[in-house]
C-alpha positions in Angstrom: 0.0 0.0 0.0 1.3 3.5 -0.9 0.7 5.6 2.2 1.9 9.0 1.0 3.0 11.1 -1.9 4.3 14.6 -2.6 7.0 16.3 -0.5 6.4 15.7 3.3 8.0 18.6 5.1 9.7 16.6 7.8 11.4 14.2 5.4 12.7 17.2 3.3 13.9 19.0 6.5 15.5 16.1 8.3 16.5 13.6 5.5 17.7 10.2 6.7 19.3 10.9 10.1 20.1 7.2 10.9 20.4 4.1 8.9 19.5 0.5 9.6 20.5 -2.9 8.0 18.3 -5.3 6.1 17.6 -8.6 7.7 20.4 -10.9 6.6 20.0 -14.0 8.9 17.5 -16.1 10.8 16.7 -14.8 14.3 15.0 -16.1 17.5 13.7 -13.6 19.9 11.1 -13.0 22.6 9.0 -10.4 20.6 8.9 -9.2 17.0 7.5 -5.8 16.2 6.4 -5.4 12.6 6.3 -1.8 11.7 8.9 0.8 12.7 7.0 4.1 12.4 6.0 6.1 15.4 3.7 3.3 16.7 6.3 0.6 16.5 9.0 2.9 17.9 6.9 3.7 20.9 6.1 0.0 21.5 9.7 -0.9 21.2 10.7 1.9 23.6 8.4 0.6 26.3 9.4 -3.0 25.8 13.1 -2.5 26.0 12.6 -0.3 29.1 10.8 -3.3 30.6 13.7 -5.6 29.9 11.9 -7.5 27.1 14.1 -8.6 24.2 12.6 -7.6 20.9 13.4 -7.2 17.2 11.8 -4.5 15.1 11.3 -4.9 11.3 9.9 -2.7 8.6 9.3 -3.2 4.8 10.4 0.4 4.1 13.3 2.6 5.1 12.5 3.7 8.6 9.9 6.5 8.8 8.9 6.6 5.2 5.4 5.3 5.7 2.7 7.4 7.4 5.1 8.7 10.0 6.9 11.2 7.8 3.6 12.4 6.5 2.1 13.1 10.0 1.3 16.7 10.8 1.9 15.8 14.5 -0.7 17.8 16.3 -1.0 16.2 19.7 -4.5 16.7 21.2 -6.6 14.8 23.8 -9.7 15.5 21.7 -10.4 12.5 19.4 -12.3 12.8 16.1 -15.6 12.0 17.9 -16.6 14.8 20.3 -16.8 13.8 24.0 -20.5 14.3 24.3 -21.1 12.1 21.3 -18.7 9.4 22.5 -20.5 9.4 25.8 -23.7 8.6 24.1 -22.0 5.8 22.1 -20.0 4.0 24.9 -21.1 5.6 28.1 -19.9 8.7 30.0 -17.3 7.0 32.2 -15.6 5.1 29.3 -15.6 8.2 27.1 -14.1 10.4 29.7 -11.5 7.8 30.4 -10.5 7.6 26.8 -10.1 11.4 26.6 -8.1 11.4 29.9 -5.8 8.7 28.6 -5.1 10.9 25.5 -4.4 13.9 27.7 -2.0 12.0 29.9 -0.3 10.6 26.8 0.6 14.1 25.7 2.4 14.8 28.9 4.2 11.4 28.8 5.3 12.0 25.2 6.7 15.4 26.3 8.7 13.7 29.0 10.0 11.1 26.6 11.0 13.8 24.0 12.7 15.9 26.6 14.6 12.9 28.0 16.0 11.9 24.6 16.5 15.4 23.2 14.0 14.7 20.4 13.4 17.5 18.0 11.0 19.0 18.7 8.2 19.0 21.2 6.3 22.0 22.4 3.2 22.3 24.6 0.5 24.4 23.0 -3.1 25.3 23.7 -5.7 24.1 21.2 -8.5 26.2 19.7 -11.5 24.3 18.4 -13.8 26.8 16.5 -17.2 26.6 14.9 -16.9 26.5 11.1 -20.6 27.5 10.8 -23.2 29.2 13.0 -25.3 26.0 13.0 -22.4 24.3 14.8 -22.5 26.5 17.9 -25.2 24.5 19.9 -23.1 21.3 19.5 -19.9 23.2 20.3 -21.4 24.5 23.6 -22.6 21.0 24.4 -19.0 19.8 23.8 -17.6 22.5 26.0 -19.9 21.5 28.9 -18.9 17.8 28.5 -15.2 18.6 28.7 -15.7 21.0 31.6 -17.6 18.4 33.5 -14.9 15.9 32.8 -12.3 18.2 34.5 -10.5 19.5 31.4 -9.2 23.1 31.5 -11.3 24.7 28.9 -12.8 28.2 28.1 -15.6 29.1 25.8 -15.0 32.0 23.5 -17.7 34.1 21.9 -17.3 35.6 18.4 -16.0 39.0 19.7 -13.4 37.3 21.9 -12.1 35.1 19.0 -11.7 38.2 16.8 -10.0 40.2 19.6 -7.6 37.4 20.7 -6.9 35.5 17.5 -7.8 37.9 14.7 -10.3 35.8 12.7 -14.1 35.5 12.7 -16.0 32.5 14.1 -19.3 32.3 15.9 -17.8 30.3 18.8 -14.8 28.3 20.0 -13.4 26.1 22.8 -9.9 27.0 24.0 -8.2 24.0 25.7 -5.1 24.3 27.8 -3.8 20.9 26.9 -2.1 20.2 23.6 1.3 20.0 21.9 3.0 19.7 18.6 6.0 17.7 17.6 8.0 16.2 14.7 6.8 12.6 14.5 9.5 11.6 12.0 12.5 12.7 14.2 10.8 11.5 17.3 10.6 8.1 15.8 14.2 8.1 14.9 15.3 9.3 18.3 13.2 6.5 20.0 14.7 3.9 17.8 18.2 4.9 18.9 17.3 4.0 22.5 19.3 0.9 23.6 20.1 0.1 20.0 23.3 -1.4 18.8 23.7 -3.3 15.5 24.1 -7.1 16.0 23.2 -6.8 19.6 19.9 -7.2 21.6 16.8 -5.2 20.4 17.9 -5.1 16.8 16.1 -3.1 14.1 15.9 -4.0 10.4 14.3 -2.0 7.5 13.8 -2.6 3.8 12.8 -6.2 4.8 9.3 -7.0 3.7 7.6 -9.8 5.5 5.7 -12.1 3.1 4.5 -14.8 5.3 3.3 -15.0 9.0 2.4 -18.3 10.7 0.7 -18.2 14.1 0.8 -21.3 16.3 0.1 -22.1 19.9 3.7 -21.6 20.9 4.6 -18.5 19.0 4.9 -16.9 15.6 7.2 -17.4 12.6 7.7 -14.6 10.1 9.4 -15.1 6.7 10.8 -12.2 4.6 10.9 -11.9 0.9 14.5 -13.0 0.9 13.7 -16.2 2.8 15.0 -15.3 6.3 12.9 -16.1 9.3 12.1 -14.5 12.6 10.8 -16.8 15.3 9.2 -15.2 18.4 6.9 -16.0 21.3 4.8 -12.9 20.6 4.3 -10.6 17.5 3.1 -7.0 17.7 1.5 -5.6 14.6 2.3 -1.8 14.4 1.6 -1.6 10.7 -1.0 1.2 10.8 -3.3 1.4 7.9 -1.8 -1.6 6.2 -3.4 -3.8 8.9 -6.2 -4.4 6.4 -3.8 -7.0 5.0 -3.9 -9.0 8.3 -7.4 -8.5 9.8 -10.3 -10.3 8.2 -13.0 -7.9 9.3 -13.6 -4.2 8.5 -12.3 -2.1 11.4 -11.3 1.1 9.6 -12.5 3.4 6.8 -9.5 4.5 4.8 -9.5 8.0 3.3 -7.1 10.5 1.8 -5.9 13.7 3.5 -3.8 16.6 2.4 -1.3 19.0 4.0 0.7 22.1 3.0 3.6 23.9 4.6 4.3 27.6 3.9 7.6 29.2 2.9 9.7 30.3 5.9 8.8 33.7 7.3 11.5 36.2 8.3 9.5 37.3 11.3 7.4 35.1 13.5 4.0 36.9 13.6 1.3 34.3 13.3 -1.5 34.2 15.8 -1.7 34.4 19.6 0.5 31.8 21.3 0.8 29.8 18.1 -2.1 27.7 19.4 -3.2 24.6 17.5 -6.3 25.5 15.5 -9.0 23.2 14.1 -12.7 23.5 13.3 -16.0 21.7 13.3 -16.3 21.2 9.6 -16.5 17.7 8.1 -13.8 17.1 7.0 -12.2 19.6 9.4 -9.3 22.0 8.7 -6.4 22.3 11.1 -3.4 24.6 11.4 -0.2 24.7 13.4 3.2 26.4 13.3 6.7 24.9 13.0 9.9 25.7 14.9 11.5 27.2 11.8 8.9 29.9 11.3 6.5 28.2 9.0 2.7 27.6 9.0 1.1 24.2 8.2 -2.5 23.7 7.2 -4.2 20.3 6.6 -7.5 18.8 5.7 -9.7 18.7 2.6 -10.0 14.9 3.1 -11.6 12.7 0.5 -13.5 9.5 1.3 -11.3 7.2 -0.8 -7.8 5.9 -0.6 -7.0 5.1 -4.3 -3.4 6.3 -4.5 -3.6 7.2 -8.2 -6.7 9.4 -7.8 -5.4 10.7 -4.4 -2.1 11.8 -5.8 -3.6 13.6 -8.8 -5.4 16.0 -6.5 -2.3 17.3 -4.7 -2.1 20.5 -6.8 -5.8 21.2 -6.5 -5.8 20.6 -2.8 -2.8 22.8 -2.3 -4.6 25.7 -3.9 -7.7 25.1 -1.9 -5.9 24.8 1.5 -3.9 27.9 0.6 -7.1 29.8 -0.1 -8.6 28.5 3.2 -5.8 29.8 5.4 -5.5 33.1 3.6 -9.2 33.6 4.0 -8.9 33.0 7.7 -5.8 35.1 8.2 -5.5 37.5 5.2 -2.5 39.3 6.6 -0.6 36.0 6.9 0.0 36.0 3.1 0.5 32.3 3.1 2.6 31.0 0.3 2.9 27.2 -0.1 6.3 25.5 -0.4 5.8 21.8 0.3 2.6 19.8 0.0 1.8 16.2 0.3 -1.0 13.6 0.7 -1.4 10.5 2.8 -3.7 7.7 3.7 -5.8 8.4 6.8 -8.3 6.2 8.6 -11.3 6.5 11.0 -13.1 3.9 13.1 -16.7 3.7 14.2 -16.1 5.5 17.5 -12.9 7.4 16.8 -10.9 5.0 19.1 -7.9 2.8 18.2 -7.7 -0.9 18.2 -5.3 -2.2 20.8 -4.5 -5.7 22.1 -5.1 -9.3 21.1 -7.1 -10.5 18.1 -8.5 -14.0 18.7 -8.0 -15.4 15.2 -4.2 -14.6 15.3 -2.8 -16.2 18.5 0.3 -14.9 20.3 -0.1 -11.4 18.7 -1.1 -7.9 19.8 -2.1 -5.0 17.7 -1.1 -1.3 18.1 -3.4 0.5 15.7 -3.7 4.2 16.4 -6.2 5.2 13.8 -7.6 8.7 13.4 -6.3 12.2 14.1 -4.8 11.1 17.4 -2.5 8.4 16.1 0.5 9.4 18.1 -1.2 9.7 21.5 -3.1 6.4 20.7 0.3 4.8 20.0 1.6 5.8 23.4 -1.4 4.3 25.0 -1.0 1.1 23.0 2.6 0.8 24.0 1.7 0.9 27.7 -1.1 -1.6 27.4 0.8 -4.1 25.3 3.8 -4.0 27.5 1.6 -4.8 30.5 0.0 -7.7 28.6 3.4 -9.2 27.6 4.6 -8.9 31.2 1.5 -10.8 32.3 -0.1 -7.8 34.0 -3.8 -6.8 33.9 -4.5 -3.5 32.2 -7.8 -1.9 33.2 -8.1 0.1 30.0 -7.7 -2.7 27.5 -11.5 -3.1 27.1 -11.9 0.4 25.8 -9.9 -0.4 22.7 -10.5 -4.1 22.2 -11.6 -5.7 18.9 -14.7 -7.0 20.7 -16.0 -3.6 21.8 
């Protein structure tokens, strides 16, 4: 599956900071992680810290799947509003899911700081009404978040214009949020306790062509005929999981993003908050450390890479028009644009944990706009399971929910 096209900004900016070998021999290990993007990197990080021997393998050069295309807004708000999720799965479960995402942002910040990962910065998040008809639902969402204990403030139209310089009939300003560089964070995480031909090895450009599950473990075979034998297998393959799961769990779509030219002077909007709206599909905006602005959205409800990629120029023009309409004085000029595969689930939540039909395996599938925070949650849950510990949050994300 081709997960992205165009010129993802993070890949252009950071290139290939580290290299890894291809698998060139047979290996026996405790755990194999298939997929070495941000999800696999976070799972590996938690496993090695728990003293669990693992081998990580990827079909591509590290980070060149969905990870380098991630726009890396870190928010506790999932794609389904809290009040709607409460109606779907119950108030207690919904609030717990939102709380886990909020806690994940803080934990990601701690990890990034500890490993000098470029770059992580806490930001407030502004969720604004795209249309006047959205205001009643927005106010309902504000009350749900406030009741759940999140630090939020409701802004009326005049306050939005005064503080942020654009017009909207209403908005929720959340204290919790952050932005990062998922591509470099992945590479930094993979350097943790990594030495070639030692424990916790990492291999890329080594496509797995066959996986056999049995009562005692799992055997993976690569296209070159080498095998990996393990007691447990962790699938961190993101949207390519459709190749392994025999039921529909995700709706694959196409999304687009554009980064501006670099500005000489950093004069964007107040506090450089994360910005997104209530439209469907929604628009979102953030800034970068090197004085650029990023806008994303204009999703399409298909994932055909040929059709998707042909729309990059058209979507670049539309997104540029969107942000210049919102902030006319910004004079946004696009420099890099790209597209990628994106997925949504029935309730906006990820799928984490075992899948009955594939014994001795666990899945870390952070679908949706919160893929990075979901991946941190998955890493914690799966580490507990492999250590034989009970995890009280597993039921929220199980395949049987």
